N, C-alpha and C positions, 0 to 999 in steps of 0.2 A: 429189051433187057439183054444185058451182056452176059450174065451168068446163067448157067444151066440149072435145072431143078436140083441136080446132085450137088452142084457147087453151093447153092443156097442152103441146102440141108447140112452140108459139111461145115459151112461157116457158123450156122446156128449151133451145131453140136460143139464146135470149138469154143464158142462164147459160153455155152452152158458149162462146159468142163472148166473153163477159166474161172468162172464164178465159184464153182464148187471147190476147186483146188487153190484158189487165190493166186494163180499164176497167170500173168497177162500174156496175151497172144500178140503176134505181129499185126501191124495195121493191115486191114483187109484191102485198103487202097494200094498198098505195096504189092500184095499178092495178086490183086486183080486191078490193074491200072485202068481198065475200061469200065469199072463198076459204075452203075448209075444210081440216082436217087431211088428209082423204082426197085432196083436190086436191093438196096439197103433196107428199104421198108419191108421187102419180101423176107429178108433174113430176120429182121426184128419180129415179124409176125410168126415165122416158123419157130423162133426161139420161145416166144410167148406161148405158142401152142404146146411146146414141149413142157413148159411149166404148168400149164392148165391140165395137161394129161397126168402130171404128177400130183394134182390136187389143188393147185392154186386157183384163186377166184379173181376175176377182173373187178376192180373197185373204182376205176376211173382212168384219167389220162393226165399227162404232163406236157407242157409246152415249153420249149427251150429256144434259145437264140432269138429272143424277142427284141433285144436292144440293137440299135443301129451300129453301135461299136462292135458288138460280137458278130453281127452279120458281115460287116466290112472286113473284120479280121479273117473270116472264113470264106470271103468272096462269094456270099450268097445273098439273096434278096427276099428270103422268107424264113420264118421260124422252122423248127422241127418238132416232132412229138414222139411220145413214148407211152407205155401202158403202166398204170399203177395196179399192183396186185396186193392181195390181202396181207401177205407177210411183209409188206413194205411200211406198214403203219406202226408208228411208235407213239407212246403216250407223252403228252406235254410234261416236261420235267423228268422224263424217263431216261433209261439207260440205253445207249446204242452199243451193241456188242461189236467192238472193233475186229474181233477174230473172224467175223463173218465177211469182212470187206477187205479191199486191197489198198486203196489210196483215197480216203474220203475227203470231200469238200462240202461246204454248206452254203446255201443261198436263201435269201429272204424273199418271200412271195406272198401273194394273196391266193387262197383256194376258194373256188366256187363250188357250192353244194347244190346240185340241180334238183329242182322240184318237178319239172316237166321234161318230156322228151324233146330234145333239140336237134333238128335235122337241117342239113344244107339242101340245095346248094346256094340258097340266097339268104342265109342267116346274117342278121345284122347285130350291132351292139344292142339295139333295143330289144331284139328277140332274146338275147342272152339275159338281159336284166329281167325280162318278163318270165324267163324260165328258171331263174335262180332263186333258191330258198334262202340261203345264207352265203355271205362272204366272210371268211375267217383268216386271221393271220396264220402263216405257215412257214416252216423251214423245210427245204428240200435237201436231202442227203444225196450227194452225187458220188458215184464210184466209176472206175473205168476198168473194164475187163480187157481193153486194148491199150497197147503202149502209147503214151502221149507223144513220145519222140522215138523214132526208129533209130536203134543204136548204130546201124551201119550208114544209112543215108542222112541221118539227122533231120529227116522230114517230120513235120508235126502232123498230128491227126487231121484228117479231112472230114467234111460234113458226112460223107458216106460211112466213115468209121463210127461217128457219134450216133447216127441214126440206127445203124445195125446193132449198136450196143444199147438198145432201148433208150436212146437219148441220154445215156450216162446215168439213168435213174437208179437209185438204190433204196431210198426211203423217204418218208414224209412224217413230219410232226405238225399237228395242228393245235392251236391254243388261242389264248387271248379271248376277245369278246366277239362272238358271232354277230354280224350286223346284217340288216336287210339291205339289199342292193341299192335301194333308192334313199336310204337314210343318211348317206354320206356321198360326197364327191370322191369317188374311188381314186381318181387321179392324184389327189392330194394326201392320200394315206402314205405315210413314210415309216421307215424303221431305222433305229440305231442298233447296230449289230456289234455285240461284244464277244470277244474270246478271252476267257479267263479274267473277266473284269475290265479288259482294255478295249476301248472303242476301235473297231477294225474297219467298218464300212457303214455308210449311210446311203439312203436312196429314197426316191419317191416312186409310187406305182405308175405314174405317168410315163416312166421310162419304158414301160411295156406297151409298145405300139401306140403311145399317147393315151391309152385307156386300157386297163387289163381286160375289160369285157370284149374289146376288139380282138384280142388274142383268142379268147374262147370261141368267138364267131368264126375266126380263121380255121380253127380246128374242126368245128362242125361242118364247115364247107369242104375242108380237105378230106375228111373221111366219108363224106356222102357218096362219092362214086364207088366206094367199096361196099355200099349197102349198110354202113354203120351210122350210128347217131350217138349223141350224149344222152344217157338214160337217167331217169329219175333216181335220186340217191347217189349217183356217181359224184366223185370229187374230181375237180379239174384244177390242176396247178397252172396258173395263168402265165408264169414266167418270172424270172428273177429281175429285181431292180437294183441289185448290188453285184459286185464282182464276187466270184466264189472265194470262200474263206477256207484255207487248208486246215485240216484237223488231224490230230493224232490222239492216241490213247492218253487219257487224263485231261483232255480239254473239255471245258464247258462252254457252250454257245448259247447266248441269249439275244433275242431280238425284241427290242422295246418299240411297240407300235403306238406309244402315247395313250390317247384316249381309248384305243382299241385293245389295250392290254399287251401282254408279252407272251412269248413262246420260247421254250428252252429245251436243251437236251445235254446229256453228259456222255462222253465217249469212254467206255470202260473196257 
């Protein structure tokens, strides 16, 4: 690790303050050029611990950067992950309070609801399917507490910034029709994503590591060395299969999953 314990604590505090004040901070990769992936996850964990101390409850996990295109853009070869907390869940068709966020974007995903404890280090796609109660359409709301582009250097965010920023997670909306994991070929579940009635993006769940359950297996294996597992009842966002859709106050987002229903939200 390149960062000291004090550095990690300070970064987590800055992120927490940025979220509360809705004022973005400078990229951590600019302030700490030697920052590592391990450092970034340590910052994320420290920040999540601050939220838990304030009364938040862990409800699951999110996986990001699961597409080859996104990984190539950031020069990485694996996804990233973040933590879902109880105050991040919004009702299908419900209102998203824009005053709580900075610069929201939305992605279409599949969410896995776990029925059994899932542990690594040798977790496979089949283990995931056996441990999943339901798979359900979902929208992930992204936000960024860190500047996407540094105003001085014009450098874009790096993977370290995104991970430290809880993988840019801000919210989740689940809806549509819950399905049993073996009742459909999950790779072929797709979504038509509309903003204010206009089609913006389309995609298939196969875009997530060729099968979204592979993504969940990756996460179970990734967190195993930390003594963590995916717990029964937890929700796991498997990763987006569309490009993020920029949203502002007044926007309505709807994702049509065909036979599996639709999920929507309104930014007020």
